[in-house]
C-alpha positions, 0 to 999 in steps of 0.5 A: 110556489118553490120560486117565492122564496128566492125571489123574496131574498132577491127583492130584499137584496136589491132593496139592499143593494139600492141603500148600501150604494146610496150611503157609499156615495154620501159616504164618497162625497163627503170623504171627499168634502173632507179631504179638501178641508184638510188640505185648506186647512193645513195650507191655511196654518202653514202658509198664512197664519199658524193657530193651536185651533186650527191644528185642532181643527185639522185633527178632528178632520183627519180622524173623521177622514179615517173613520169615514174610510173604515165605515165606507169598507164596512158599507162595501162589503155589506154592498158586495154581501147583497149583490152576491146573495142576489147571484146565488139566488139567481142559481137558484132559479136556473136550476129550476128553469133549467138554466144551469148549464152555464154553471162554471163550476163542472168537477172537471179535475174529477172526471175518470173515464174508467169509473164504474158509472160516472162518465154514463151517470152524468155525475162530474163534468159538464151537464152533470150532478155535480155542476148541478148542486155544487155549492162549495167552493174550498177545495176539501169541499169540492172534492169531498161532494165529488168522492161522496157521488162517486165512491160513497161508502157509507153504512146504513146508519150513517146514510141515516144520519146524514139524511138527518143532516141534510134535512136540517140544512134544507131548513137553513138556507139563509145559513147555507146562502151566507155560508156559500158567500164566504166560501166563494169571496175568494174562490179564484186564490184558493189552493188545494191544502194539501201542502198546508196539511203536509206541513202541519203533520211534519215533525221536521224542524229547521234548527233542532239544537234548543241552544242555537234556536236560543241564540238566534231568538237572543241575537236581535234583541242583543243587537238592538240593545247593544245599537241603543247604548251605543247611540244614546251614549253616543259611543263612537268608537264602536259605531262600527260594531252596528253595520257588523252585527247587521251584515252578521245577521244578514249572512245568517239568514242568507245561510239557510235562506234556501231551506227558510223559503222551502218552509215558508213559501208554500204555508205563505201561499194560503192567505187566502184559504186562511181568511176563508177558513175563519169567516166559515168557522166563525159563522158555523161556531155561532150556528146551532145545529140539532142533527148528530152529524153536524153537531159532530162535525161542530165538536171537530171544530170547537173542541175547547182544547183544540179549537180550529178558530184559534188556531187559524187565526194564529196561523193567519196571523204568522202568514201576515208576518210571512207575507211581509216579503211579498209588501215590500222588498225592501222592509222585508231585507231590512227586516231580516237583517235587524230581526232575522224575521224569517227564522222568527217566521219558522219559529213561529209557525214550528211551535204552531204546528206541534200545538195544532198541527195533528188537527188540521187535516180533520179541520178542513175536512170538517168544513168541506164536509159542511159544504158537501152537505148543504150541496146535497140539500140544494135538491130539497130547496129547488124540488118539492118531489124529492124525498129521503130514501129508505135503506133495506138490510137483507132484501135485494129490492129498489122500488121507487115511486114517481122516480125522476131524473134531478138534471131534467127541468120539471117541465119536461121530466117524465116519471115512472114508477119502479120495482126491481125485486130480486130481478133483471129487467130487460127493457125493449122499445123504439129508438128516442122512446125513454130506454137510456134515460130510464136507466140513467134515472135509476143509476143517478137516484142510486148515487143520491141515495148512497150519499146520504142525499134526497132522490127524486121520487115520492118514496124509495127504498134500496139496499146499499148496492155498488152501482156498474153501468155500460152506456157510452162505450167508445173505441179506443184507437190508440190502443187498438180497442174496438167499441165492441171490445171495449163493451166486452171489457166493461161486461167482464167488469160487471160479471167479475164484479158479481162473481165477487159480492152479490150486492151490485146493480147493473144498468147496461144501454143497448148491450153489444151495439157494436157487432152484429145481430147474430152475435149480439144476440149470442153475447146478450144472452149469454151474459143475461144468464151468467148474471141472472145465475150470479143472483144481482139485479139490474136493467138491459137495454135492447132492440133485439125482441129475440132477447125476450125469450129470456123470461123463461127464468124466473128472475128475468122481466120483460118492460118497454117503452111505446110511442103513438102516431097521430096525424103523421107525427110521433108522440112519446110517452116516456112510460115504462110498461110491462111485458116486450115491445110490439113496435118499431119506429126506425122507418118513420124516423127516417122518413122524417128526417127525408131519408127515402124507404126504397125497400120495406 
């Protein structure tokens, strides 16, 4: 059973939680006893009887206490890891059980109501594909996943390379879960790295003159040496030089403080990003991959000449120096007066970006790419009904066997076969029969196919097409646009795209629902006639059976969904069938909600 692998991991980690909790409690107790011992011995030494043996014992106790603190932190980290891995596995089970709608990360910032299919196909936002599969935590990982689902621009070869990588990641569940844990440790503190990338690629320097830079480097050394000589040799006559030099250096720092602050403050704020990147890179460095795509990413990250892990570690150490300003304001002021600390931090940053700057964006993107590929592998972990599609080169055909909607739980999901072979479907059927869901099923699986991900079908093939939809059309009162006019604009966009590029697939739900039946039928006939003439493929749903006469064109075919009535109840099978619909259910549904039928 597909749930078993997650249940086993939860059970294993529950045992670890119990084990590490017990160890943590024991260490806490021992630490407390050792601490009391240190206090007692110290008191005995100072107040009762000083003996060197007691000092030695006190020192040993102090060392044991420090060692216990270090070991306790290690145990706490293992305990946190075990707890978080349990949460991660529970989220996989939630996906299987259909309880994933409470996942917090919905990719809200990627919502674009004007996108050609995002809103209609539930790609990002609440109840979306992004919310369902995302396990990326870094800004770039989340962005790359969203962009991949919204604007995949991969050719056939790249799609196959991605498929190979995703398939390999689906067999590395422990690796994926550990990387998800590392990325999520500080998710709330992670920032968009755009400012870090901008700084890394910027060639500007604080001080262009090498002589002045050298002087600023030399001043603190000169000051410390001179101060040491004055103090050691007790040259009282020039004691005044020491505060004078401190004041001089302090003023030198203040003169450029505003510009220095503008440089190091943004960089210093990336502490959690850098820690996250380092941890992820350590994990990636030791992992062995077979797929070409994943090895190409590792080559970007761990090139012998420009190793990302060394560079990020160096930057992390520099940011630790920068963050002294946030740890203790007094020490920060003293350090700038004595060592021109901020200048040194800036010079370290400039040396770092001269060495690695042009590579930073590529490294951050590579980490994000791994996270996005991992997210696309989630479907393979939670459902046995997925497969990788074949990409057609020449034939304008979308074919699938047992095609289902990935966001519908397996207990409710209905599977259909489809063969849209250089054709346009007119899909009729009564209310609630499954027409709209069928369109969304086609669209969301195509979006997955073009991302390189698995689709919910036992078999699928498709060419690379631009997806256009018209489903959730709403009016825009602010700009004086009615629902009908808004739909006209969307359909005009589809026709314009078809004029420019024959390789599109359109999915239109309840065409022209916002106008009267006569105008709707006339408008729909003309739209379908234009799209048929342009040679594109797609499907529309409609209640207007009059449109079914358009099957006189070779490329237009009629399909329908139907229902059955039994014991005064309505039953849908949600199965698509050839031909036009022969039934309606509006009167029955009105009766079922208690509306009296006065005219028939």
